[in-house]
C-alpha positions as CSV (number, residue, x, y, z in Angstrom):
1,M,-65.4,-46.0,16.3
2,E,-67.2,-46.8,12.6
3,T,-65.5,-50.5,13.4
4,R,-66.6,-51.0,17.4
5,K,-69.5,-53.0,16.3
6,N,-69.0,-54.2,13.1
7,L,-65.7,-56.7,13.2
8,A,-65.5,-57.6,9.5
9,L,-65.2,-53.7,8.9
10,R,-62.5,-53.5,11.6
11,V,-60.8,-56.4,9.9
12,K,-61.3,-54.8,6.6
13,S,-60.4,-51.4,7.7
14,K,-57.2,-52.6,9.4
15,L,-56.0,-54.5,6.1
16,S,-56.6,-51.6,4.2
17,L,-54.6,-49.7,7.0
18,I,-51.5,-52.2,6.4
19,R,-51.5,-51.9,2.7
20,Q,-51.2,-47.7,2.8
21,L,-49.1,-47.9,5.7
22,L,-46.5,-50.5,2.4
23,K,-46.9,-47.3,0.4
24,L,-45.5,-44.6,3.2
25,G,-41.9,-45.7,2.0
26,L,-41.1,-45.6,5.8
27,T,-38.3,-47.1,7.2
28,N,-38.7,-51.0,8.3
29,Q,-38.6,-49.3,11.9
30,E,-40.9,-46.8,11.4
31,A,-43.3,-49.3,9.2
32,R,-43.1,-52.0,12.2
33,Q,-44.1,-49.6,15.0
34,L,-47.1,-48.3,13.4
35,Y,-48.2,-51.6,12.4
36,Q,-47.8,-52.2,16.1
37,F,-49.7,-49.0,17.2
38,I,-52.7,-50.3,14.5
39,D,-52.5,-53.7,15.6
40,W,-53.1,-52.1,19.0
41,L,-56.0,-49.8,18.2
42,M,-58.0,-52.1,16.0
43,T,-57.7,-55.6,18.0
44,I,-59.6,-58.5,16.6
45,P,-61.0,-60.9,18.4
46,E,-59.8,-64.6,18.3
47,D,-61.9,-66.4,16.0
48,L,-61.1,-63.7,13.1
49,M,-57.7,-63.6,14.2
50,L,-56.0,-66.6,11.8
51,T,-58.6,-65.3,9.0
52,Y,-56.6,-62.2,9.6
53,K,-52.6,-63.6,10.1
54,E,-53.6,-65.8,6.1
55,K,-54.8,-62.3,4.6
56,V,-51.3,-60.1,6.3
57,N,-49.5,-62.6,4.5
58,E,-50.8,-62.0,1.1
59,I,-50.4,-58.6,1.6
60,A,-47.3,-59.3,2.7
61,N,-46.5,-61.3,-0.4
62,E,-48.3,-59.4,-2.6
63,A,-46.0,-56.4,-1.6
64,D,-43.0,-58.6,-2.8
65,D,-40.6,-56.7,-0.1
66,D,-39.2,-57.4,3.2
67,I,-40.1,-55.0,5.3
68,M,-43.0,-57.2,6.9
69,E,-40.5,-59.8,7.6
70,E,-39.6,-58.9,10.7
71,W,-43.6,-57.0,11.7
72,D,-44.7,-60.6,13.5
73,V,-43.1,-59.6,16.3
74,P,-46.3,-59.1,18.4
75,Y,-46.9,-56.5,20.5
76,V,-48.1,-57.3,24.5
77,P,-49.1,-55.3,26.4
78,S,-47.7,-55.5,30.2
79,S,-51.5,-55.8,31.5
80,V,-51.6,-59.3,29.2
81,K,-48.0,-59.9,30.5
82,I,-49.0,-59.7,33.7
83,A,-52.4,-61.8,33.0
84,R,-49.9,-64.8,31.7
85,I,-48.0,-64.8,34.9
86,E,-50.9,-64.7,37.0
87,G,-52.3,-67.4,35.2
88,E,-48.8,-69.2,35.3
89,Q,-48.7,-68.6,39.4
90,K,-52.7,-70.1,39.0
91,G,-52.0,-73.3,37.4
92,I,-48.6,-74.0,39.6
93,R,-50.4,-73.6,42.6
94,M,-53.3,-75.9,41.7
95,M,-51.2,-78.2,40.6
96,L,-49.2,-77.9,43.7
97,D,-52.5,-78.1,46.1
98,K,-53.2,-81.3,44.2
99,L,-50.0,-82.7,44.2
100,I,-49.3,-81.6,48.0
101,R,-53.0,-83.3,48.7
102,R,-52.4,-86.6,47.3
103,R,-49.1,-87.2,48.8
104,F,-49.4,-86.0,52.0
105,P,-53.2,-86.8,52.8
106,H,-53.7,-86.7,56.6
107,T,-50.8,-84.4,57.1
108,V,-51.4,-81.2,55.1
109,T,-53.2,-78.2,56.5
110,A,-54.7,-75.3,55.8
111,K,-51.5,-73.4,56.9
112,H,-49.8,-75.1,53.8
113,L,-52.5,-74.3,52.1
114,H,-52.5,-70.9,52.9
115,L,-48.7,-71.0,52.0
116,I,-49.5,-72.0,48.5
117,N,-51.8,-69.2,47.9
118,D,-49.2,-66.3,48.9
119,A,-46.2,-68.0,47.2
120,D,-44.7,-66.7,44.6
121,A,-43.5,-68.5,41.6
122,T,-40.2,-69.1,42.4
123,T,-41.0,-70.0,45.8
124,L,-44.0,-72.0,44.6
125,T,-41.6,-73.7,42.0
126,C,-39.1,-74.5,44.6
127,W,-41.7,-76.0,46.7
128,A,-42.8,-78.4,43.5
129,E,-39.3,-79.9,43.2
130,R,-38.9,-80.5,46.8
131,L,-42.1,-82.3,46.4
132,I,-40.5,-85.2,44.7
133,D,-37.9,-86.6,47.3
134,A,-40.2,-84.6,50.6
135,K,-40.7,-87.5,53.6
136,T,-43.0,-84.9,55.1
137,V,-45.3,-82.6,54.2
138,D,-43.5,-80.3,56.6
139,E,-39.6,-81.0,54.3
140,V,-41.8,-79.0,51.1
141,F,-42.3,-76.1,52.9
142,A,-38.8,-75.9,54.5
143,T,-37.3,-72.5,54.5
144,S,-33.6,-72.9,54.5
145,A,-33.8,-73.3,51.0
146,V,-36.1,-71.1,49.2
């Protein structure tokens, strides 16, 4: 709670916890899991991440221990994974929308655009590939190969 508004103190406290963690004599797996929990619990803003990583590397070098080599595997919560997937789908949708409108400016309809907005990533990718050789907009959205 003390570090909620004081980000510099949060970084300092988190680094202190990592130093203490190295002194506990835990197995590599136990230490890594505890590190990931601390990393999840005490988030660092993006603008301080690189500085934080440099400090963690300094701690690892000071410890002269191989225990931290495997810690670099970041914990990625489900919400972040979902956001990443949604972001990728949004990017594919936007690109496909632009390319369809440019390739078939007079024949693309609201129905086609609605299909793009409702499709999953696999279908969007399939349509993007079809767009390369399609002679008509309807060939892009044909259901036979989806």
